[in-house]
C-alpha positions as CSV (number, residue, x, y, z in Angstrom):
1,M,-9.0,-3.1,21.0
2,S,-10.6,-3.9,17.7
3,T,-8.9,-2.9,14.4
4,S,-10.0,0.5,13.0
5,V,-8.8,3.5,11.1
6,T,-10.2,7.0,11.5
7,A,-9.1,9.9,9.3
8,S,-10.5,13.4,10.0
9,D,-10.0,16.3,7.5
10,I,-6.7,14.8,6.3
11,G,-4.6,17.1,4.1
12,I,-1.2,16.5,2.4
13,H,0.6,19.5,1.0
14,F,3.4,19.0,-1.6
15,Q,6.0,21.7,-2.4
16,F,8.2,21.6,-5.5
17,D,11.4,23.5,-6.4
18,H,12.0,25.1,-9.8
19,E,13.1,21.8,-11.2
20,R,9.7,20.2,-10.2
21,R,11.3,18.1,-7.5
22,V,9.3,17.5,-4.3
23,V,11.0,19.3,-1.4
24,T,10.6,19.5,2.4
25,P,9.7,22.9,4.0
26,T,13.4,23.2,5.0
27,L,14.7,22.6,1.4
28,A,12.0,24.9,0.0
29,R,13.7,27.8,1.9
30,I,17.1,27.1,0.3
31,R,16.1,26.1,-3.2
32,R,14.4,28.3,-5.8
33,R,10.7,27.7,-5.2
34,G,8.4,26.2,-7.8
35,A,4.7,25.3,-7.6
36,D,2.9,23.7,-4.7
37,T,-0.3,21.5,-4.6
38,W,-2.5,19.5,-2.2
39,G,-2.1,15.8,-2.7
40,L,-5.1,15.2,-0.4
41,R,-7.6,17.7,1.0
42,N,-10.5,17.3,3.5
43,V,-10.4,13.5,3.5
44,N,-12.6,11.9,6.1
45,L,-13.1,8.2,6.5
46,E,-13.7,5.5,9.0
47,L,-12.7,1.9,8.3
48,R,-14.2,-0.8,10.5
49,P,-13.3,-4.4,11.4
50,G,-13.9,-6.9,8.6
51,E,-14.0,-4.2,5.9
52,G,-12.4,-4.5,2.5
53,V,-12.1,-1.0,0.8
54,A,-11.0,-0.3,-2.7
55,L,-9.6,3.1,-3.7
56,L,-10.8,4.1,-7.2
57,G,-9.8,7.0,-9.3
58,P,-7.6,8.1,-12.2
59,S,-3.8,8.3,-12.0
60,G,-2.8,11.2,-9.8
61,S,-6.1,11.3,-7.9
62,G,-4.5,10.7,-4.5
63,K,-4.9,6.9,-4.1
64,T,-1.2,6.2,-3.4
65,T,-0.9,9.3,-1.2
66,L,-3.8,8.2,1.0
67,L,-2.3,4.7,1.3
68,R,1.1,6.2,2.3
69,V,-0.7,8.3,5.0
70,L,-2.4,5.1,6.3
71,A,1.0,3.3,6.3
72,G,2.6,6.1,8.3
73,I,5.0,7.1,5.5
74,Y,3.4,10.6,5.2
75,Y,2.4,12.6,8.2
76,P,-0.7,14.7,7.6
77,D,-0.2,18.5,7.2
78,E,-3.8,18.9,8.2
79,G,-6.2,16.8,10.2
80,T,-5.7,13.7,12.4
81,L,-5.3,10.0,11.8
82,T,-5.9,7.2,14.3
83,V,-4.9,3.7,13.5
84,N,-5.5,0.7,15.7
85,G,-3.9,-2.5,14.4
86,R,-0.7,-3.9,12.9
87,I,0.0,-2.7,9.4
88,G,1.4,-4.7,6.5
89,S,1.9,-2.9,3.3
90,L,3.1,-3.4,-0.3
91,L,2.9,0.0,-1.9
92,S,5.2,-0.5,-4.9
93,V,6.8,-3.5,-6.7
94,D,10.3,-2.4,-5.6
95,A,9.2,-1.4,-2.1
96,G,12.4,-1.4,-0.1
97,L,14.2,-3.9,-2.3
98,L,17.9,-3.3,-3.1
99,T,18.5,-4.8,-6.6
100,L,22.1,-5.7,-6.1
101,L,21.2,-7.9,-3.1
102,T,19.7,-11.4,-3.4
103,G,16.1,-12.1,-2.5
104,R,17.4,-13.8,0.7
105,E,19.5,-10.8,1.7
106,N,16.6,-8.4,0.9
107,A,14.2,-10.5,3.0
108,Q,16.6,-10.4,6.0
109,L,17.1,-6.7,5.6
110,L,13.4,-5.9,5.4
111,G,12.7,-8.1,8.4
112,V,15.3,-6.3,10.5
113,L,14.0,-2.9,9.3
114,A,10.5,-4.0,10.4
115,G,11.7,-4.5,13.9
116,E,12.5,-8.2,14.0
117,S,15.7,-9.5,15.6
118,R,18.4,-10.7,13.2
119,S,18.1,-14.2,14.5
120,A,14.3,-14.3,14.1
121,T,14.6,-13.0,10.5
122,Q,17.4,-15.5,9.8
123,A,15.2,-18.4,11.0
124,A,12.3,-17.3,8.8
125,L,14.3,-17.2,5.5
126,D,13.6,-20.7,4.3
127,D,9.9,-20.3,5.0
128,I,9.9,-17.0,3.0
129,C,11.7,-18.8,0.1
130,T,9.0,-21.5,0.2
131,R,6.0,-19.2,0.4
132,S,7.3,-16.8,-2.2
133,K,7.9,-19.8,-4.6
134,L,11.0,-18.2,-5.9
135,G,13.1,-21.4,-5.7
136,A,16.7,-21.0,-6.7
137,S,16.0,-17.3,-7.6
138,F,15.8,-16.5,-3.9
139,D,19.6,-16.6,-3.9
140,R,20.0,-14.5,-7.0
141,P,20.2,-10.7,-7.3
142,V,16.8,-9.0,-7.3
143,S,18.0,-7.1,-10.4
144,S,17.4,-10.4,-12.3
145,Y,13.7,-10.6,-11.1
146,S,10.6,-9.9,-13.1
147,Q,8.1,-7.4,-11.8
148,G,5.9,-10.3,-10.6
149,M,8.8,-12.0,-8.8
150,R,9.6,-8.8,-6.9
151,A,6.0,-8.3,-6.0
152,R,5.9,-11.9,-4.7
153,L,8.9,-11.4,-2.5
154,G,7.6,-8.1,-1.2
155,F,4.2,-9.5,-0.4
156,T,5.5,-12.5,1.4
157,V,7.7,-10.4,3.6
158,A,4.9,-7.9,4.2
159,E,2.2,-10.4,5.2
160,R,4.6,-12.5,7.3
161,S,4.2,-10.0,10.1
162,N,0.6,-11.2,10.5
163,P,-1.0,-7.7,9.9
164,S,-4.5,-6.9,10.9
165,I,-4.5,-4.0,8.3
166,L,-3.2,-4.9,4.8
167,L,-2.5,-2.0,2.3
168,L,-2.0,-2.8,-1.4
169,D,-1.2,-0.3,-4.1
170,E,-1.6,-1.7,-7.7
171,V,1.3,-4.1,-7.1
172,H,-1.1,-7.0,-6.8
173,E,-1.9,-6.4,-10.5
174,A,1.6,-7.5,-11.3
175,F,0.9,-11.0,-10.0
176,D,0.0,-14.0,-12.2
177,H,-3.3,-15.8,-11.8
178,E,-2.0,-18.1,-9.1
179,W,-0.6,-15.3,-7.0
180,R,-3.7,-13.2,-7.4
181,E,-5.6,-16.1,-5.8
182,I,-3.0,-16.2,-2.9
183,V,-3.5,-12.4,-2.3
184,R,-7.3,-12.8,-2.4
185,Q,-7.2,-15.7,0.0
186,R,-4.9,-13.8,2.4
187,A,-7.0,-10.7,2.2
188,E,-10.1,-12.8,3.0
189,S,-8.5,-14.4,6.0
190,I,-7.5,-11.0,7.4
191,L,-11.1,-9.8,6.9
192,A,-12.6,-12.9,8.4
193,A,-10.4,-12.3,11.5
194,G,-11.8,-8.8,11.9
195,G,-9.0,-7.0,10.1
196,I,-9.1,-4.3,7.3
197,V,-7.8,-4.4,3.7
198,V,-7.4,-1.3,1.6
199,A,-6.4,-1.8,-2.0
200,A,-5.9,0.6,-4.9
201,G,-5.7,-0.2,-8.5
202,H,-7.4,-0.2,-12.0
203,D,-8.3,-3.8,-12.2
204,H,-11.8,-3.5,-10.8
205,A,-12.7,-7.1,-11.3
206,L,-9.8,-8.1,-9.0
207,L,-10.7,-5.4,-6.4
208,E,-14.3,-6.4,-6.3
209,K,-13.3,-9.9,-5.2
210,I,-11.7,-8.4,-2.1
211,C,-13.7,-5.3,-1.4
212,T,-17.3,-4.6,-0.8
213,R,-16.8,-0.9,-0.2
214,A,-15.1,1.7,-2.5
215,I,-13.9,5.3,-2.2
216,Y,-13.6,7.3,-5.4
217,L,-10.9,10.0,-5.2
218,E,-10.3,12.8,-7.7
219,S,-7.8,15.7,-7.3
220,G,-7.1,14.6,-3.8
221,E,-10.7,14.7,-2.6
222,V,-13.3,12.1,-1.9
223,R,-16.0,12.2,-4.6
224,A,-18.0,9.1,-3.5
225,D,-17.9,6.5,-0.7
226,G,-20.2,3.5,-0.5
227,R,-20.9,0.1,-1.9
228,F,-18.4,-1.0,-4.5
229,A,-20.8,-1.2,-7.5
230,E,-22.4,2.1,-6.8
231,V,-19.0,4.0,-6.4
232,Q,-17.6,2.2,-9.4
233,R,-20.5,3.5,-11.5
234,S,-20.0,7.0,-10.2
235,Y,-16.3,6.8,-11.2
236,L,-16.9,5.4,-14.7
237,D,-19.8,7.8,-15.4
238,A,-17.4,10.7,-14.8
239,F,-15.3,9.7,-17.9
């Protein structure tokens, strides 16, 4: 089966308590209720094999929420989502990292949580160290890492699963020039193999190197969907 993603009328509803904390429906019944909002509403999209898609929009427009839906972190409150393919995602610089543990210990933990056996994860640690280019820092606590080092560790672990669908949320912008090239090359190899890449961010020059298509989100709704340059113009003209 070829890699694909289909979303039909996707909606994500957030509820808050009186202290503006996000709550589940169960917690909403026992805490004093605050406001509620739709993080996404009426989102329809179809992602095809070999397609690189950029998510454009201002902060709070729904880009991260949509990526979390595609990654299976959020379950839609409305609509349906069908994903065919193995997902690899890096949705925050600190994604799943425990700062008191070393890079090596975090890599092993993330591998096991991703479903690998302990022995398989253990056998891959030296390769992860080499590919992440962390050197001696691999055996130091993540609390001593820069944002770029954390992103490199997270990306190396995420892409090691050989995903056919790669999701990136702004964290690639924390990379230095060398690592941006590594991310671009990895994305291109996934696309060449018939995979899908979805990336959100504000560095449009970087996104355009990976993506030929863009989706402009605002207030949780799709405002434009099409060729990157055309959608980028629609987004920039709105401000």
